[in-house]
C-alpha positions as a printed Julia matrix, in Angstrom:
400×3 Matrix{Float64}:
 -12.2    16.21  -61.95
 -14.93   15.88  -59.39
 -16.89   18.76  -57.89
 -18.95   18.87  -54.73
 -22.07   19.39  -56.81
 -21.3    16.32  -58.94
 -20.72   14.23  -55.8
 -23.97   15.4   -54.19
 -25.86   14.65  -57.4
 -24.55   11.07  -57.63
 -27.37    8.63  -56.88
 -27.04    4.96  -55.9
 -27.53    2.35  -58.61
 -28.13   -1.4   -58.66
 -24.39   -1.93  -58.83
 -21.55    0.07  -57.29
 -19.89    2.53  -59.66
 -16.89    4.88  -59.63
 -16.53    8.63  -60.13
 -12.87    9.35  -61.02
 -11.02   12.42  -59.76
  -7.61   11.7   -61.33
  -4.31   10.17  -60.29
  -6.0     6.99  -59.14
  -8.38    8.78  -56.73
 -12.06    8.0   -57.17
 -15.38    8.0   -55.31
 -17.09    4.61  -55.03
 -20.89    4.97  -54.91
 -22.45    1.93  -53.28
 -26.02    0.63  -53.91
 -26.72    1.54  -50.29
 -25.95    5.18  -51.05
 -22.6     5.2   -49.24
 -19.91    7.26  -51.01
 -16.39    6.03  -50.28
 -13.05    7.57  -51.22
 -10.58    5.12  -52.75
  -7.07    5.41  -54.19
  -5.81    2.67  -56.56
  -2.03    2.44  -56.8
   0.73    0.11  -57.95
   4.11   -0.6   -56.36
   6.47   -2.91  -58.19
   3.68   -4.06  -60.45
   1.49   -5.05  -57.49
  -1.87   -3.29  -57.27
  -3.07   -1.84  -53.97
  -6.17    0.0   -52.75
  -6.1     2.74  -50.12
  -9.31    3.64  -48.26
  -9.4     7.37  -47.53
 -12.73    7.71  -45.75
 -16.38    8.38  -46.46
 -18.07   11.4   -47.98
 -19.25   13.79  -46.55
 -17.29   13.06  -43.33
 -14.18   13.37  -45.49
 -14.68   16.3   -47.85
 -13.42   16.46  -51.43
 -10.56   18.76  -50.37
  -9.58   16.44  -47.51
  -9.71   13.39  -49.79
  -7.4    15.11  -52.28
  -4.98   16.04  -49.48
  -4.93   12.44  -48.19
  -4.5    11.21  -51.78
  -1.53   13.51  -52.3
   0.14   12.2   -49.13
  -0.43    8.6   -50.19
   0.91    9.28  -53.71
   4.14   10.71  -52.23
   4.62    7.46  -50.28
   3.9     5.37  -53.39
   6.5     7.36  -55.34
   9.01    6.35  -52.63
   8.0     2.72  -52.95
   6.1     2.75  -49.62
   2.67    1.14  -49.32
   0.44    3.88  -47.83
  -1.97    1.34  -46.32
   0.82   -0.41  -44.42
   2.42    2.92  -43.48
  -0.86    4.18  -42.0
  -1.38    0.9   -40.13
   2.15    1.03  -38.68
   1.71    4.68  -37.7
  -1.55    3.87  -35.9
   0.07    0.91  -34.15
   2.99    3.1   -33.08
   0.57    5.63  -31.58
  -1.24    2.85  -29.71
   2.07    1.45  -28.44
   3.18    4.91  -27.37
  -0.05    5.51  -25.47
   0.2     2.07  -23.87
   3.81    2.69  -22.88
   2.85    5.97  -21.25
  -0.01    4.3   -19.4
   2.15    1.39  -18.22
   4.99    3.76  -17.4
   3.0     5.9   -15.0
   4.11    5.73  -11.39
   0.68    4.42  -10.32
   0.83    1.56  -12.85
   4.4     0.59  -11.98
   3.69    0.77   -8.23
   0.6    -1.43   -8.62
   2.55   -3.97  -10.68
   5.39   -3.97   -8.12
   2.94   -4.38   -5.23
   1.33   -7.41   -6.86
   4.71   -8.94   -7.72
   6.1    -8.58   -4.19
   3.01   -9.31   -2.06
   3.55  -13.06   -1.75
   4.74  -14.12    1.68
   4.15  -10.76    3.36
   1.95  -10.53    6.43
  -1.48   -8.98    5.99
  -0.55   -6.2     8.43
   2.63   -5.44    6.47
   0.7    -5.25    3.21
  -1.92   -2.97    4.77
   0.78   -0.65    6.12
   2.57   -0.54    2.77
  -0.66    0.21    0.9
  -1.57    2.94    3.4
   1.81    4.66    3.16
   1.81    4.49   -0.63
  -1.72    5.89   -0.76
  -1.08    8.67    1.75
   2.34    9.95    0.71
   3.49    8.7    -2.71
   0.47    8.43   -5.0
  -0.85   11.96   -4.36
   2.5    13.33   -5.61
   3.65   10.89   -8.31
   0.5     9.02   -9.39
   0.2    10.33  -12.98
   3.89   11.0   -13.55
   6.0     8.86  -15.88
   8.57    6.99  -13.83
  11.43    8.02  -16.11
  10.55   11.7   -15.6
  10.75   11.68  -11.78
  14.0    13.27  -10.6
  16.21   12.57   -7.59
  15.63   16.12   -6.36
  11.85   15.51   -6.27
  12.22   12.21   -4.42
  14.6    13.75   -1.88
  12.24   16.68   -1.3
   9.3    14.36   -0.66
  11.26   12.14    1.75
  12.53   15.1     3.76
   9.02   16.55    4.01
   7.65   13.26    5.36
  10.63   12.86    7.71
   9.67   16.03    9.58
   6.46   14.42   10.83
   7.23   10.68   10.64
  10.91    9.63   10.32
  10.16    5.89   10.17
   7.54    6.38    7.47
  10.1     8.33    5.44
  12.5     5.37    5.72
   9.76    2.99    4.62
   8.9     5.21    1.65
  12.52    5.33    0.55
  12.64    1.52    0.58
   9.38    1.3    -1.39
  10.58    3.84   -3.95
  13.91    2.11   -4.44
  12.15   -1.2    -5.15
   9.5     0.39   -7.38
  12.09    2.09   -9.58
  14.22   -1.07   -9.72
  11.08   -2.87  -10.91
  10.64   -0.19  -13.58
  14.26   -0.66  -14.7
  13.76   -4.43  -14.95
  10.64   -3.76  -17.03
  12.58   -1.6   -19.49
  10.8     1.62  -18.54
  13.87    3.5   -17.31
  17.62    3.08  -16.98
  18.62    4.75  -13.7
  17.16    4.72  -10.18
  16.48    8.29   -8.93
  16.16    7.33   -5.25
  18.85    9.04   -3.13
  21.18    7.36   -0.67
  19.86    6.63    2.83
  22.26    9.37    3.96
  19.7    12.02    2.96
  17.67   10.97    6.0
  18.77   11.47    9.58
  20.26    8.5    11.38
  17.67    6.47   13.22
  17.41    7.4    16.87
  18.51    4.33   18.8
  16.04    5.37   21.51
  13.12    4.8    19.21
  10.91    3.39   21.94
  11.69    5.18   25.2
  10.45    3.31   28.26
   8.97    4.77   31.44
  10.78    4.18   34.69
   9.12    2.31   37.56
   8.06    5.57   39.19
   6.64    6.86   35.93
   4.75    3.61   35.28
   3.03    3.95   38.65
   2.05    7.52   37.91
   0.92    6.57   34.42
  -1.32    3.77   35.75
  -2.9     6.15   38.24
  -3.67    8.59   35.42
  -5.14    5.8    33.33
  -7.33    4.75   36.24
  -8.7     8.27   36.61
 -10.23    7.76   33.12
 -10.47   11.5    32.59
 -11.21   12.27   28.93
 -10.17    8.74   27.91
 -12.21    6.39   25.78
 -12.77    3.24   27.85
 -11.83    0.81   25.1
  -8.63    2.74   24.41
  -7.78    2.7    28.13
  -8.29   -1.09   28.26
  -6.11   -1.55   25.16
  -3.3     0.41   26.79
  -3.55   -1.65   29.98
  -3.54   -4.91   28.01
  -0.37   -3.86   26.2
   1.22   -3.43   29.62
  -0.19   -6.64   31.14
   0.58   -8.96   28.21
   3.84   -7.36   27.01
   2.52   -7.8    23.5
   3.17   -5.31   20.74
   0.65   -2.53   20.31
  -0.49   -3.85   16.89
  -0.99   -7.34   18.31
  -3.33   -6.04   21.0
  -5.4    -3.5    19.06
  -5.77   -5.95   16.16
  -7.11   -8.65   18.48
 -10.2   -10.67   17.61
 -12.49  -12.38   20.1
 -12.07  -15.83   18.54
  -8.39  -15.7    19.58
  -9.22  -15.41   23.28
 -10.42  -18.07   25.74
 -11.37  -16.37   28.98
 -12.19  -19.68   30.68
  -8.68  -21.06   30.27
  -7.03  -17.63   30.4
  -5.28  -17.88   27.02
  -4.81  -15.69   23.99
  -3.58  -17.36   20.77
  -2.41  -14.66   18.36
  -2.25  -16.13   14.82
   0.93  -16.06   12.75
  -0.4   -13.55   10.21
  -0.73  -10.91   12.93
   2.71  -11.46   14.42
   5.85   -9.58   13.41
   7.78  -12.86   13.44
   5.21  -14.6    11.25
   4.77  -17.26   13.98
   1.72  -17.77   16.21
   2.13  -16.51   19.78
   0.56  -18.01   22.91
  -0.18  -15.52   25.7
  -1.19  -16.71   29.18
  -3.56  -14.14   30.68
  -3.18  -12.85   34.21
  -6.21  -12.41   36.48
  -6.06   -8.67   35.84
  -5.99   -9.16   32.06
  -8.97  -11.53   32.18
 -10.94   -9.01   34.25
 -10.21   -6.28   31.7
 -11.24   -8.51   28.81
 -14.54   -9.33   30.51
 -15.12   -5.62   30.95
 -14.22   -5.08   27.28
 -16.62   -7.77   26.1
 -19.51   -5.79   27.55
 -18.4    -2.8    25.47
 -17.42   -4.74   22.34
 -19.5    -7.94   22.02
 -17.85  -11.06   20.62
 -20.27  -11.04   17.68
 -18.41   -8.06   16.27
 -15.21  -10.08   15.9
 -12.89   -7.11   16.42
 -12.0    -6.5    20.06
 -11.09   -2.83   19.61
 -13.26   -1.53   16.75
 -12.41    1.65   14.9
 -14.88    4.44   15.64
 -15.4     5.22   11.96
 -15.46    1.64   10.69
 -16.32   -0.95   13.38
 -15.15   -3.78   11.12
 -11.57   -2.51   11.38
  -9.34   -2.18   14.48
  -8.74    1.15   16.16
  -6.19    3.51   14.64
  -2.54    2.58   15.09
  -1.69    5.91   16.74
  -4.45    5.73   19.35
  -2.29    4.42   22.2
   0.59    6.78   21.44
  -1.96    9.59   21.59
  -3.03    8.41   25.06
   0.54    8.7    26.33
   0.92   12.13   24.74
  -2.36   13.3    26.25
  -1.35   12.14   29.73
   1.93   14.05   29.54
   4.44   11.35   28.52
   5.26   12.51   24.99
   8.93   11.78   24.33
   9.33    9.93   27.63
   7.61    6.66   26.82
   5.79    4.74   24.1
   3.46    1.73   24.14
   6.29   -0.35   22.68
   8.53    0.84   25.5
   6.34   -1.09   27.96
   7.91   -4.28   26.59
  11.33   -2.9    27.5
  10.12   -2.16   31.03
   8.93   -5.78   31.34
  12.27   -7.11   30.07
  14.3    -4.82   32.3
  12.32   -5.78   35.4
  12.79   -9.54   35.05
  16.31   -9.52   33.63
  17.47   -7.3    36.49
  16.12   -9.92   38.89
  18.08  -12.68   37.16
  15.01  -14.5    35.88
  15.33  -17.07   33.1
  16.11  -15.01   29.98
  14.54  -17.63   27.72
  11.22  -17.25   29.51
  11.41  -13.47   29.18
  12.14  -13.79   25.46
   9.26  -16.21   24.95
   6.87  -13.78   26.68
   8.06  -11.1    24.26
   7.64  -13.45   21.27
  11.37  -13.3    20.6
  11.45  -16.97   19.69
  14.08  -18.93   17.78
  14.4   -18.02   14.1
  14.37  -21.75   13.32
  10.77  -22.11   12.07
  10.48  -25.83   12.86
  11.85  -25.36   16.34
   9.68  -22.31   16.91
   6.55  -24.22   15.88
   7.26  -26.92   18.45
   8.27  -24.4    21.1
   5.21  -22.16   20.82
   4.05  -23.37   24.23
   7.55  -23.86   25.69
   7.94  -22.66   29.29
   4.17  -22.65   29.5
   3.88  -22.61   33.3
   6.89  -20.33   33.73
   5.42  -17.79   31.34
   2.06  -17.89   33.08
   3.76  -17.29   36.43
   5.94  -14.49   35.0
   3.05  -12.57   33.43
   1.01  -12.91   36.63
   3.98  -11.59   38.61
   4.24   -8.68   36.19
   0.53   -7.87   36.56
   0.93   -7.95   40.34
   4.02   -5.74   40.08
   2.05   -3.19   38.08
  -0.55   -3.15   40.87
   2.25   -2.53   43.38
   3.58    0.37   41.29
   0.05    1.73   40.97
  -0.36    1.8    44.75
   3.09    3.01   45.75
   3.55    6.05   43.52
   1.68    9.3    43.44
   0.75   11.37   40.44
   3.54   13.9    39.99
   2.04   16.24   37.39
């Protein structure tokens, strides 16, 4: 039997030699001075060699304990080398499964798998909502450990401040967990029914009346406590009848002030189709004013205050309406409804109205050819609308 003193006294020789400890366990002393624990065994007449570590990192007592464990396996006809290798592989697989099964990993994989064909703005919104509301709560959690109660609680909390975001999050979560099920990481989707959220208010985008629009324009013109670029963005939403995101995401290369045209590319449109906007005299004047504040070299027409390379915050124009006293009475998107109501009530060509609002045919080929359909009629209509806004501005007094 070996002793610690005998092991320490063993010196390297020209050739490797063994110091036996019994039961097939021995210490192999290498010419380099390395002292290695080895266990020679046989299973079914086939010889095997188990490496148990290096002295002194593995002490004599530890080597004997490892030897005893290996001998028990050999007595059962199990190769200890293969058993240890399989156990290590199982631990690696378990760790990998836990890493791949985390909510953050599954969400990232789902995002990559579903990104194709989505507009850049849609992807940015999805990433922002995941980053702001889902990842802080579920990031490190295993997907199969997240309960329906937790998901419901999160959705209801978000709904209190942003009902539409809560609906978006529920859709994301449903798809993420379905992706996890398809990947074999879980068997049941914990996302609750849409019934846990309140029914969508059909008056999502309330519109100001004619009287209110006049008052609102007068308040905008007073410019009190308003950032000038934000004021211009709000006015352009009204003058062009474009969506808020289409205006604040505008880039100077899209605009031709000489011809009075704004070509919004397909990737920035909700429909995924490019939109041609004829600019009224009033809109051109505002854009010239804006160019002095935001030079064309910057690219972005309405730069974000914190990061000039990005557009202004999405809530900026809603905040303007809230600040001027129209919270709950009107939204930037509601200005499109005011435009539609005005011209439809006068019996104007509904197709022209729809084209101005970018509500084009869903037939992609037809829509591509019709991008400039009703060109002159649309130019006339948007100029009439700009003139009508001037009339409302003059005729109505501030009522607050």
